[in-house]
C-alpha positions as a printed NumPy array, in Angstrom:
array([[  5.833,  -9.085,   3.188],
       [  6.945,  -6.619,   0.513],
       [  9.267,  -4.893,   3.003],
       [  9.288,  -2.334,   5.779],
       [  9.352,   1.453,   5.628],
       [  9.908,   4.082,   8.4  ],
       [  8.402,   7.554,   8.511],
       [  7.485,  10.32 ,  10.873],
       [  3.893,  11.257,  11.83 ],
       [  4.162,  14.559,  10.08 ],
       [  5.407,  13.03 ,   6.782],
       [  3.348,  12.038,   3.716],
       [  5.168,   9.708,   1.457],
       [  4.262,   7.959,  -1.799],
       [  5.07 ,   4.344,  -2.451],
       [  4.786,   2.444,  -5.85 ],
       [  3.956,  -1.222,  -5.942],
       [  4.719,  -2.595,  -9.442],
       [  2.628,  -5.59 , -10.553],
       [  3.763,  -5.691, -14.15 ],
       [  5.501,  -9.021, -13.631],
       [  2.374, -10.552, -12.063],
       [  0.204,  -9.454, -14.92 ],
       [ -0.216, -10.969, -18.448],
       [  0.095,  -7.55 , -20.035],
       [  0.749,  -9.058, -23.416],
       [ -2.625, -10.738, -23.207],
       [ -4.237,  -7.431, -22.083],
       [ -4.481,  -8.112, -18.355],
       [ -4.523,  -5.031, -16.113],
       [ -5.228,  -4.186, -12.498],
       [ -8.902,  -3.483, -12.031],
       [ -9.162,  -2.687,  -8.281],
       [ -7.161,  -2.271,  -5.096],
       [ -8.292,  -2.63 ,  -1.508],
       [ -6.202,  -1.568,   1.442],
       [ -6.413,  -2.669,   5.072],
       [ -4.466,  -1.187,   8.017],
       [ -3.623,  -3.088,  11.247],
       [ -3.872,  -1.866,  13.998],
       [ -6.768,   0.56 ,  13.553],
       [ -7.301,   1.445,  17.196],
       [ -4.352,   3.705,  17.796],
       [ -4.815,   7.341,  19.114],
       [ -3.658,   8.749,  15.758],
       [ -4.459,   6.218,  12.998],
       [ -2.254,   5.601,  10.029],
       [ -3.878,   6.818,   6.855],
       [ -3.421,   5.356,   3.385],
       [ -4.707,   6.62 ,   0.036],
       [ -4.563,   4.187,  -2.743],
       [ -5.006,   4.435,  -6.515],
       [ -4.048,   2.624,  -9.687],
       [ -1.468,   4.062, -12.067],
       [ -2.678,   5.365, -15.452],
       [ -1.441,   2.236, -17.191],
       [ -3.104,   0.062, -14.506],
       [  0.063,  -1.981, -13.745],
       [  1.035,  -0.277, -10.489],
       [ -0.615,   0.6  ,  -7.159],
       [  0.224,   4.024,  -5.767],
       [  0.042,   4.423,  -2.043],
       [  0.23 ,   7.653,  -0.097],
       [  0.837,   6.993,   3.593],
       [  0.652,   9.627,   6.335],
       [ -0.19 ,  10.336,   9.981],
       [  0.096,   7.396,  12.449],
       [  1.049,   7.137,  16.077],
       [  4.748,   7.538,  16.88 ],
       [  6.414,   4.332,  18.167],
       [  3.826,   2.132,  16.465],
       [  4.246,  -0.56 ,  13.861],
       [  1.546,  -1.061,  11.266],
       [  0.82 ,  -3.623,   8.531],
       [ -0.745,  -2.298,   5.391],
       [ -2.463,  -5.087,   3.461],
       [ -2.914,  -4.52 ,  -0.293],
       [ -5.35 ,  -6.748,  -2.259],
       [ -5.381,  -6.297,  -6.001],
       [ -7.802,  -7.78 ,  -8.514],
       [ -7.066,  -8.027, -12.235],
       [ -9.206,  -7.884, -15.355],
       [ -8.656, -11.692, -15.584],
       [-10.101, -11.998, -12.084],
       [ -6.763, -12.867, -10.477],
       [ -6.245, -11.709,  -6.905],
       [ -3.026, -11.058,  -5.129],
       [ -2.481, -10.047,  -1.485],
       [  0.675,  -8.325,  -0.266],
       [  1.712,  -6.69 ,   2.979],
       [  3.909,  -3.623,   3.665],
       [  5.278,  -2.984,   7.181],
       [  5.236,   0.686,   8.305],
       [  7.004,   1.879,  11.4  ],
       [  6.193,   5.406,  12.654],
       [  8.955,   7.043,  14.65 ],
       [  9.364,  10.373,  16.492],
       [ 11.   ,  13.116,  14.547],
       [ 14.603,  13.892,  15.34 ]])
C-alpha cells in the first residue's frame, strides 16, 4: 500500500506516483502503460480516477474525484515498462462528508 488519502466527494485532487527509482532510466527504460482498478465499484456514487503518464514517462498522474461519503476505496495501479517489467501498487482513498 502506497498510503492513504482523504478527500470530500466534491473535490478533485491530483496525485503523483513517482517510479523513477523503479526504472532503469540510464538504460532507457520508461513507463509504457498504466491500468487503474477501483474497489468497491458498486457504491451509489462511484469513485472516479483519471490516469496518465507524465511527459518524461517516469511518473503516473492520478486525478481522483467523486465517490460515496463515508466509503473507503482501494485504487490499484498497474504499470508496465518498456523493458516489460510490471509493478502493482495500491492507494487507499477515504471519502468523507464536507465540514
